C-alpha positions in Angstrom: -10.0 -1.2 27.8 -8.4 -4.5 26.9 -5.4 -5.5 28.9 -2.5 -8.0 28.7 -4.6 -10.3 31.0 -8.3 -11.0 31.4 -8.7 -7.9 33.5 -11.0 -5.3 31.9 -10.7 -1.9 33.6 -13.3 0.7 32.6 -11.9 3.8 30.9 -13.8 6.6 29.2 -12.4 8.6 26.3 -11.9 12.0 27.9 -10.9 13.7 24.7 -8.6 13.9 21.7 -5.4 15.9 21.6 -4.2 17.4 18.3 -0.6 18.3 17.8 2.2 18.2 15.2 5.7 16.8 15.2 8.1 18.0 12.5 5.1 19.4 10.6 3.2 16.1 10.7 -0.4 16.5 12.1 -1.1 13.9 14.7 -3.8 13.1 17.2 -4.2 10.9 20.3 -7.1 9.9 22.5 -6.8 10.6 26.2 -8.6 8.4 28.7 -9.9 8.5 32.2 -10.1 5.5 34.5 -13.6 5.4 35.9 -12.7 3.8 39.2 -9.6 6.0 39.8 -11.7 9.1 39.0 -13.9 8.4 42.0 -11.0 9.0 44.5 -9.9 12.5 45.5 -6.3 11.7 44.8 -6.9 10.7 41.1 -10.0 12.6 40.2 -8.0 14.8 37.7 -5.8 11.9 36.4 -5.7 11.2 32.6 -4.1 8.3 30.9 -2.4 8.6 27.5 -1.3 5.2 26.0 0.5 5.4 22.6 2.6 3.4 20.3 5.0 4.7 17.6 7.5 3.5 15.1 10.1 2.8 17.8 7.9 0.1 19.3 9.5 -3.4 19.0 12.8 -1.9 18.0 13.9 0.8 20.4 11.0 0.7 22.8 8.6 -1.8 24.2 6.5 -3.5 21.5 3.3 -2.9 23.3 3.7 0.9 23.5 4.2 3.4 26.2 2.2 5.5 28.6 2.1 9.1 29.8 0.2 10.3 32.9 -1.5 13.7 32.6 -3.7 15.9 34.7 -7.0 17.4 33.4 -6.1 20.9 32.2 -7.8 24.0 33.5 -8.3 25.3 29.9 -8.4 23.9 26.4 -4.7 23.2 26.1 -2.7 20.3 27.5 1.0 19.8 27.5 2.2 16.4 26.4 5.8 15.8 27.5 7.0 12.7 25.6 10.1 12.8 27.9 7.8 11.5 30.6 6.7 8.4 28.5 7.3 5.2 30.3 6.9 1.5 29.7 4.0 -0.5 31.2 5.0 -2.8 34.1 4.3 -5.8 31.8 7.3 -4.8 29.7 9.4 -6.0 32.7 7.2 -8.8 34.1 4.4 -10.7 32.2 2.5 -11.2 35.5 1.3 -7.6 35.5 -2.0 -6.6 33.8 -1.4 -3.7 31.5 -3.8 -1.8 29.3 -3.2 -2.4 25.6 -2.7 0.7 23.5 -5.8 1.3 21.3 -5.2 1.1 17.6 -6.2 4.7 17.1 -3.3 5.8 19.4 -0.6 4.3 17.1 1.5 7.2 15.8 3.1 6.9 12.4 6.3 8.7 13.6 9.2 7.9 15.9 9.0 9.3 19.4 12.7 9.4 20.4 12.0 10.6 24.0 11.1 9.0 27.3 11.9 5.5 28.5 12.7 3.4 25.5 14.8 0.3 26.2 13.3 -2.2 28.6 15.9 -5.0 29.1 
């Protein structure tokens, strides 16, 4: 996955989540960090980077992230209230994954951490 620096962590696409907001059908890809998945502590960790229509206005222009756990079944809860800004929103020295284009939502997500100054 591309980052805000030359670092290139390896993620695999774990799956695609399908959901709707205000009757609009949406989907996002969920990823798993290959290195993190090798440790017991993070073996069930999933990464959901996304951008939306608030980016660059009410939230960080580069998008936001949500941390998830691998579900036991076929359903996963995405709580946008837990969306947070990447560290590079606060300090350009951090290396942050860049939200893939396919994870750009054509709606506003008015939840989670938004302002970053």
